[in-house]
C-alpha positions in Angstrom: 11.0 25.2 -11.5 8.2 25.7 -8.7 5.0 27.4 -9.9 4.8 29.6 -6.6 7.6 30.9 -4.4 7.1 29.7 -0.8 9.9 31.3 1.4 8.0 30.7 4.6 7.2 27.3 3.9 10.8 26.6 2.8 11.8 27.3 6.4 9.9 24.2 7.4 12.3 22.1 5.6 15.3 23.1 7.8 16.6 20.7 10.6 16.8 17.0 10.8 13.0 16.1 10.9 10.8 15.0 8.1 9.0 17.8 6.4 5.4 17.7 4.9 6.4 20.6 2.7 9.3 18.5 1.1 6.7 15.7 0.6 4.4 18.0 -1.2 7.0 19.5 -3.4 8.1 16.0 -4.3 4.6 15.2 -5.3 4.2 18.4 -7.3 7.3 17.4 -9.2 6.0 13.9 -9.7 2.9 15.2 -11.2 4.6 17.8 -13.3 6.9 15.0 -14.9 4.0 12.5 -15.2 6.4 9.8 -16.1 3.7 7.1 -15.8 1.4 9.0 -18.3 -1.6 9.4 -16.0 -4.6 11.1 -17.4 -5.2 13.4 -14.6 -8.8 14.0 -14.1 -8.2 17.1 -11.8 -5.7 19.9 -12.6 -2.1 18.5 -13.0 -0.7 21.5 -11.0 -3.0 21.1 -7.9 -0.2 20.2 -5.6 1.6 23.5 -6.7 -1.4 25.6 -6.1 -1.9 23.9 -2.7 1.7 25.0 -1.7 0.9 28.5 -3.0 -2.4 28.9 -1.0 -0.8 27.5 2.1 2.1 30.0 1.7 -0.4 32.8 1.5 -2.2 31.6 4.7 1.3 31.8 6.5 1.7 35.3 5.1 -1.7 36.4 6.1 -2.0 34.6 9.4 -5.3 33.2 8.5 -6.8 30.4 6.5 -7.8 30.6 2.9 -10.1 27.7 2.8 -13.8 28.2 3.2 -16.7 25.7 3.5 -19.2 26.4 0.6 -21.8 23.9 1.7 -22.3 20.2 1.9 -20.8 17.9 -0.6 -20.8 14.3 -0.8 -22.1 11.1 -2.6 -25.5 10.0 -3.4 -27.3 8.5 -0.4 -24.6 9.3 2.1 -24.2 12.4 4.4 -20.7 11.3 5.6 -17.5 10.2 4.2 -16.6 13.7 2.3 -15.3 16.8 3.8 -15.9 19.7 1.4 -12.9 22.0 0.9 -13.0 25.2 -1.2 -10.5 27.9 -1.7 -11.3 31.6 -1.3 -8.7 32.5 -3.9 -9.7 30.5 -7.0 -8.4 33.0 -9.4 -4.9 32.9 -8.0 -5.0 29.1 -7.3 -7.3 27.4 -9.8 -5.9 24.0 -9.0 -7.6 24.0 -5.6 -10.7 25.9 -6.3 -12.3 22.6 -5.2 -10.0 20.4 -2.8 -12.4 18.0 -1.1 -11.2 15.2 1.4 -12.6 11.7 1.2 -12.4 9.2 4.1 -12.0 5.6 3.4 -13.1 3.0 6.1 -9.9 1.2 7.3 -10.0 -2.3 8.2 -9.6 -3.7 11.7 -6.0 -3.3 12.9 -5.2 -1.5 9.5 -3.9 -4.5 7.8 -3.6 -4.2 4.1 -2.3 -6.1 1.1 0.1 -4.3 -1.2 -1.9 -4.8 -4.3 -4.9 -3.0 -2.4 -2.7 -0.2 -1.5 -1.4 0.0 -5.0 -4.9 0.0 -6.5 -5.9 2.8 -4.1 -2.9 5.1 -4.7 -3.4 4.7 -8.5 -7.1 5.6 -8.3 -6.1 8.6 -6.2 -3.2 9.7 -8.7 -5.9 9.3 -11.4 -8.9 11.1 -9.8 -7.2 13.1 -7.0 -4.1 15.0 -5.9 -2.3 11.6 -5.0 -1.8 13.0 -1.3 -2.9 10.7 1.3 -2.8 10.4 5.1 -2.2 7.0 6.6 -4.2 7.5 8.9 -6.2 10.3 10.1 -6.9 10.9 13.9 -10.4 9.1 13.4 -8.6 6.3 11.9 -9.6 6.4 8.2 -7.4 6.5 5.1 -7.5 10.0 4.1 -7.5 11.0 0.5 -6.7 14.7 0.3 -7.8 16.8 -2.6 -10.3 16.3 -5.6 -13.0 18.0 -7.3 -16.8 17.6 -7.0 -17.3 15.9 -10.3 -14.8 13.1 -9.3 -16.4 12.1 -5.9 -19.0 9.9 -7.6 -16.6 8.4 -9.7 -14.3 7.5 -7.0 -17.0 6.2 -4.8 -18.2 3.9 -7.6 -14.7 2.4 -8.1 -14.2 2.1 -4.2 -17.6 0.3 -3.8 -17.8 -1.9 -6.9 -14.1 -2.7 -7.8 -12.6 -2.7 -4.4 -15.2 -3.9 -2.0 -14.3 -0.6 0.0 -16.6 1.9 1.7 -16.3 5.4 2.9 -15.8 6.4 6.5 -17.6 8.8 8.7 -17.5 12.4 8.9 -19.7 15.3 10.2 -22.2 15.1 13.1 -22.5 11.2 13.0 -20.7 8.0 14.4 -17.1 8.3 13.3 -15.2 5.0 11.9 -14.6 2.9 14.8 -10.8 2.2 15.4 -8.7 -0.4 17.1 -5.1 -1.4 18.0 -3.7 -4.4 16.7 -5.0 -6.5 19.3 -4.1 -10.2 19.7 -3.0 -10.6 16.0 0.4 -9.1 17.0 0.3 -7.9 20.6 0.5 -10.4 23.7 -1.1 -7.9 26.1 -4.5 -7.8 24.4 -7.2 -9.0 26.8 -10.1 -9.4 24.2 -10.7 -9.6 20.5 -10.5 -6.0 19.4 -10.7 -6.7 15.6 -13.8 -8.8 16.1 -15.5 -6.0 18.0 -14.4 -3.2 15.7 -15.6 -5.2 12.8 -18.9 -5.8 14.4 -19.5 -2.2 15.6 -18.6 -0.9 12.1 -21.1 -3.2 10.4 -23.8 -2.9 13.1 -23.9 1.0 12.9 -23.5 1.6 9.0 -26.6 3.8 9.0 -25.3 6.0 11.9 -21.8 6.2 10.4 -23.0 7.3 6.7 -26.0 9.4 7.5 -25.4 12.1 10.1 -28.3 12.4 12.7 -26.5 13.6 15.7 -25.9 17.0 17.2 -22.1 16.4 17.2 -19.7 13.6 16.2 -19.3 10.3 18.2 -16.5 8.1 18.3 -15.7 4.4 19.4 -12.2 3.4 20.0 -10.8 0.1 20.9 -7.7 -0.6 23.1 -6.8 -4.3 23.8 -5.2 -3.4 27.2 -4.6 -0.5 29.6 -1.6 0.5 27.7 -4.2 2.3 25.4 -2.1 2.4 22.2 -5.1 3.9 20.3 -5.5 6.5 23.2 -9.1 5.8 23.4 -9.7 7.9 26.5 -8.3 10.8 25.2 -9.7 10.4 21.6 -13.1 9.0 21.7 -16.5 9.4 23.3 -16.7 5.7 24.2 -13.8 3.5 25.0 -13.5 -0.1 25.0 -10.3 -1.0 27.1 -9.4 -4.7 27.8 -8.6 -5.5 31.5 -7.3 -8.7 33.2 -10.2 -10.7 34.6 -8.4 -13.0 36.9 -6.2 -12.6 39.9 -3.2 -10.3 39.2 -0.1 -12.7 38.6 3.0 -11.7 40.2 6.5 -13.4 40.6 7.0 -12.3 44.0 10.3 -14.0 44.2 11.5 -12.2 40.9 10.2 -8.9 42.4 12.1 -9.4 45.6 15.4 -10.2 43.6 14.8 -7.0 41.4 14.6 -4.9 44.5 17.7 -6.6 45.7 19.7 -5.5 42.6 20.2 -9.0 41.8 22.2 -8.9 38.4 19.9 -11.5 37.0 17.2 -9.0 37.2 18.7 -5.7 35.9 16.6 -2.5 36.0 14.9 -1.6 32.7 15.3 -5.0 31.5 18.9 -4.3 31.0 18.2 -1.9 28.3 20.9 0.4 29.7 23.4 -2.0 30.8 27.0 -1.1 30.1 25.9 2.3 28.8 27.7 5.6 29.6 26.3 8.1 32.3 24.5 10.6 30.2 24.5 13.1 32.8 21.7 15.5 33.6 19.0 16.0 30.9 19.4 19.2 29.1 16.2 20.0 27.3 17.7 23.1 25.3 20.6 21.1 23.9 18.8 17.6 23.5 15.4 18.8 22.3 15.0 22.5 21.4 18.3 23.0 19.8 18.2 20.1 17.5 
């Protein structure tokens, strides 16, 4: 049985779309049953209390999180975002609920054994809630207490060869697209440049010294899958350096409606006429 009633949050489970509320309820149930026998280092009902304080925020129309000062790991000024609840008596499981950012590899390539080790660590010392990935690019580990920060940091750096990402008024973790590893359109080695920038600017990444945050993002081509223009301060966008290569004969046949060159690459060949677009029926009313 749920620890808190959440009638407002329950509405977010209606409809055909995935719901973060359902995910949180599932995680709360997993922690309550604890079939794996995890020796939780933070309150077992932390996710229940997270749902409770979020319901209260919806009810009051304002946040119940406060920033009680800087919190982090020794020697670093970034990588940890302090979260404190202003209702600790009602929701003791989230009295502290800090976020940790973990530096993702270029292209976000992982081995399953690494992901398993990371999630087991977070189940043990955190809430078990993750965000893969945040807008900055990092692995986001949502919800732990102050005493666990150094323990998690030690395991990441000593046992997993892993470092924290950036947060605060510093250089944020550089992020890139898949580049040439999976995409034929990439015009430069985005993974190599992302890796270089991450290593070159470690001090700026971990020790805030700027008046505001600064972001690098790397797109291998003008398709901008990382949205570097919109989501960074310095964009690296690959462009073609030679003369533009166009098959003029194929273009002419396309213009002439040659059946060998169908519109949209033949994606809609043989499909029915869908008629005019009805935004109310096809989007709003779903």
